[in-house]
N, C-alpha and C positions, 0 to 999 in steps of 0.2 A: 503494500500501501503507500501511495504516493505521502507523503506527513508536510506538513508546508507550516513553517513557526510565522505564526500572525501577530501572539501580539508577545512582550517579554516574558516566557515560562507558557505560553499557549499557542499549541500544533495543531494541527488539524488536518482528519481526510478529509477533503472535498466531495460533494454531494455528488451521487451517479442517477444517470434515466434510466439502467438496464443493468439490476432491479432497481427499483422508483428508492434510493436511502438518503437520508438528509446526511449533512452534513456532522461528523462524528469532531468532537473538541478534546483535548488531550491538557488537562492542566497536576503538573508535579508535584512534590511538594516531600521532597524526601522520598522515602519507600511506597510511598501513594501516589496515586496515579487516580485522576479524576475523570473520569471521563463523562462526557456530556451528550448522550444518545445513541444508541450502537448500533442504530441503518436497521440492515434491513436486506445484510450481504450475505452469505454462508462463510463469506471468503473474509470479507471484515471478524466478524466474529476466532474466527481462526489464527490473523495476524493479530486480535487482540490479545487471546491468549497467551499470546508467545512474547510481547510485554510483561517484560522482569518486575516485579512490584506486586504490591497488596491495590487494588482496581474497587474505585467507588462508583457505580454507576448512577447517573444522576438523569431520569427520562423525562424530557422536556413534557410529552403529552403521550395519549396511547394510543398512532398512527401508527401502525405497521411500519411507514418508513424511520420512524425513529426508534421503533422499539425490537421491529421482529425477529431480530436477531438474538435479544435475548438470554433467549435459552439457551444457544450454544455458548452461549459467554461465562466467562470464572470469575466473580464478584463474588467480593468476598462482604456486599452491601448493595444495596438499591434504592434510591432512592424516589420517588413521584406522589404526584397529585394523590387525591382520596380514592378519588372513581381510577384513574391506573393501579391503583392500589389491589382494589375489590376484581378485576381482572387478573393481578399478577397470582394473587394469594405469596406475593415470595421477598413486597417492597415492606422499607418504610414509609408512612406518609406525610409529607409535606404538607402540611395542615396550617403551622405559623413558623415564621422564621425559622432557621434553623443557621447556626453559625459554627465554623471550622478554621478558626484562622483567618487566612483572606477569602476563603470563600466562604460567600452564603448561600443560600437555598432558601427561595418562599415563594408562595403558592401565588399564581398572576390568574388575576381575571382577566377571561380569552372567550371571545367570539367564533373563535378558531375549532377550536377541541376544550367539555370537558375537564378539568381540572388540571389545569397546566402546570407547568413549575418554572421558575426562571434563577441564574445562576449568579451572581455577582464575585468577580475576582477583580480586585481593587479596582481599576479603571474602565473595567470591561462589564458587558451586559450582556450573557448569553440567552435568548428568548430565546430561542428555535422557530415554532410557529407562532407563537403567542398572539405577535402582533398581525396577522393574519387573520382578515374578513373567511366568515364559516359561510354556510350554504342555508339556505331558506331558498325551499320552492322552484329549485335548480337555479338559483341567481347569487353568484358574492353579497355578500351581507353581514353589516356588525349590530350586534343588538347595543343599541342605545346603552341600554345600563349595564352590560359588560366592562362595552367600549367607556365612558364615562369612569369606573371602575378602574381600569387599564393606564386610562389617563390620570388618576390622581398619583398610581403608585409607580409607573415609572416621575412623575417627578419631584416626587421623597426620595429617591434613589439615586447616592451618590456617584454611581458610574456614568460618566459623559461618553463612552462607544458601545454601539447596541452591537450584537451580528444576531442576523434573519439566516435560517437556515433561506437552500434553495437558493439563496440571491449574488450575485455581484455586482459589487467584489462586496463581499460579506464584513463590512466592516463600516456602518457607518455611524456617523455624529448625533445623541442621540436627542439633540436636538431639532435634526428632520423629520426622526421615529417623531417627536411629539408635534410638530409643523406640522405633518404629516396627516396622522391624529384627531390631530385638534378640526382642521379643515374638515373632513369630515363627520366630525361630531356636530361643529357650529350648523351643519345643513339638517339636525334632527328635527323631527314634526312631532310635538306632544302627542298626539292622534294614534303615534307609529310605533314599536318597542323596536320593529329594521331598519333601518340605512342599508339599501341596497348601493353598491357601485360595480 
C-alpha cells in the first residue's frame, strides 16, 4: 500500500474506487498506531496487520467503504459511534469526548450517516464523510437539525485543518468547510427538516 505523509505524525492510504474504500489515516504514538477508518479492501486489512505496534481503530461511521475490512483487521481496540457499535458488537462506543494525549475522539452530528465519530490530532480534524450530505428520496440532502449541530461542534473544535474522505486534496481549512456548510444552512426553510443540495 502506498502510504503518503499528510501532516507531521500522520500518514494516509488514499481512497480506492475499486473496491470503494475510504482513505485510511495513521497516527503513530510510540508503540501505538491509531487507524482512522480501515476501508473495504481485504488487501488493506492484510497490509494493516503487518504494521508493527498495537493498533487502535477509530471508525468514522458504519458504511462499508469505511469499515468493511474490519473483520480482517487485528486491533487491540475499536472505537465507533453508538449506532456502529450496535452493528459490530465489538467496539467501544464514543458517546462523549474521549482523550488520549494528543488524540481526541468525539461524536459528530451528521446528515450523511447516523452516529459519526471525528478524531482530532493536534491541529488536524479527521471527519470521514461526516460533513457530507445524506440521501432523502434519492436526492442529496442535509437534515437541518443535524447540520446546525454539526456547525456548532466544528466551531468549538480548536483544529484549523480538516480531512474529508474521498476528496482531493484531502486537507482543507476548517474555515472553508464552515463557510460551505453555513451557506447551505442559511438557505433553510422553517417549514422543512431537509435542505436539498
